[in-house]
BATOR-255122 format. One record per residue (C-alpha): residue in one letter; x, y, z. Coordinates in steps of 0.25 Angstrom, whole numbers, padded with zeros to 4 digits, always signed. Layout:
BEGIN
aXYZ/...
END
This chain:
BEGIN
m-0014-0240-0400/r-0007-0236-0387/f-0004-0222-0384/s+0008-0219-0375/v+0012-0207-0368/a+0025-0206-0376/s+0018-0206-0389/g+0009-0196-0385/l+0020-0186-0380/a+0027-0189-0393/f+0015-0185-0401/i+0013-0172-0393/a+0027-0168-0394/s+0027-0170-0409/q+0015-0160-0410/v+0021-0149-0401/t+0029-0139-0408/a+0039-0130-0401/n+0038-0115-0402/p+0050-0106-0399/v+0048-0098-0387/p+0051-0083-0389/a+0064-0078-0383/v+0063-0071-0369/e+0072-0060-0366/v+0080-0063-0354/a+0084-0051-0345/s+0099-0050-0342/v+0103-0054-0328/p+0114-0046-0321/a+0126-0055-0318/l+0127-0059-0303/p+0140-0056-0296/t+0150-0067-0295/q+0152-0065-0280/l+0148-0057-0269/e+0156-0045-0265/y+0164-0046-0252/i+0161-0035-0241/n+0169-0034-0229/f+0160-0033-0216/d+0168-0021-0211/d+0164-0013-0224/i+0149-0014-0221/p+0144-0001-0215/w+0136-0003-0202/a+0121+0001-0203/n+0117+0015-0196/t+0131+0020-0194/t+0135+0034-0195/d+0148+0042-0193/e+0140+0052-0184/h+0140+0050-0169/v+0126+0051-0163/p+0125+0053-0148/l+0117+0044-0140/s+0104+0049-0133/k+0097+0043-0122/r+0084+0036-0126/t+0071+0040-0122/v+0063+0028-0117/g+0048+0030-0116/g+0044+0036-0129/i+0031+0031-0135/y+0025+0035-0149/i+0009+0033-0150/c-0001+0036-0161/t-0016+0036-0162/d-0017+0028-0175/f-0012+0015-0179/n+0002+0014-0186/w+0007+0027-0180/g-0004+0036-0185/g-0013+0047-0180/t-0008+0055-0168/c+0006+0051-0163/g+0014+0055-0152/y+0027+0051-0145/k+0031+0054-0131/v+0041+0049-0121/q+0034+0044-0108/p+0040+0042-0094/l+0043+0027-0091/g+0035+0019-0081/v+0023+0029-0081/c+0009+0026-0086/i+0005+0036-0097/v-0010+0039-0099/l-0013+0044-0113/t-0022+0056-0116/s-0028+0061-0128/p-0025+0059-0140/w-0018+0046-0136/l-0028+0040-0126/n-0035+0028-0132/s-0030+0031-0146/i-0016+0026-0148/s-0015+0016-0159/s+0001+0016-0160/i+0011+0015-0149/g+0026+0014-0150/p+0036+0016-0139/d+0050+0019-0141/p+0060+0007-0141/g+0063+0004-0126/t+0050+0009-0121/l+0039-0001-0116/v+0025+0004-0116/r+0013-0003-0109/t-0001+0001-0113/e-0013+0000-0106/l-0028+0003-0109/r-0036+0007-0098/f-0051+0011-0099/r-0058+0019-0089/l-0073+0017-0087/l-0080+0030-0084/k-0091+0029-0074/d-0104+0038-0077/
END
């Protein structure tokens, strides 16, 4: 007797009974708009606009914010330093700065110098 794939599938299909699947409640979906609303470009408000007139003030260049701990923690301070001058730090800043942030437009060059003390 020869066994074929078709006769095997027919036998399996005759043995399987279909059980109804319980109904699943489907949430209602809100209707989508049919078209987008047209907005005139002139009707869009500009960002950061106010009706108040704020007078301009001269920028101060040379400001620097420093802290003794990482992520702007510990003892912090801000000062406007003269431009083109080497600033030597003293306590509590000497050898303890972990965060440094100059004002926009200010360039800071840092140097580490170690002194060897002779006996």
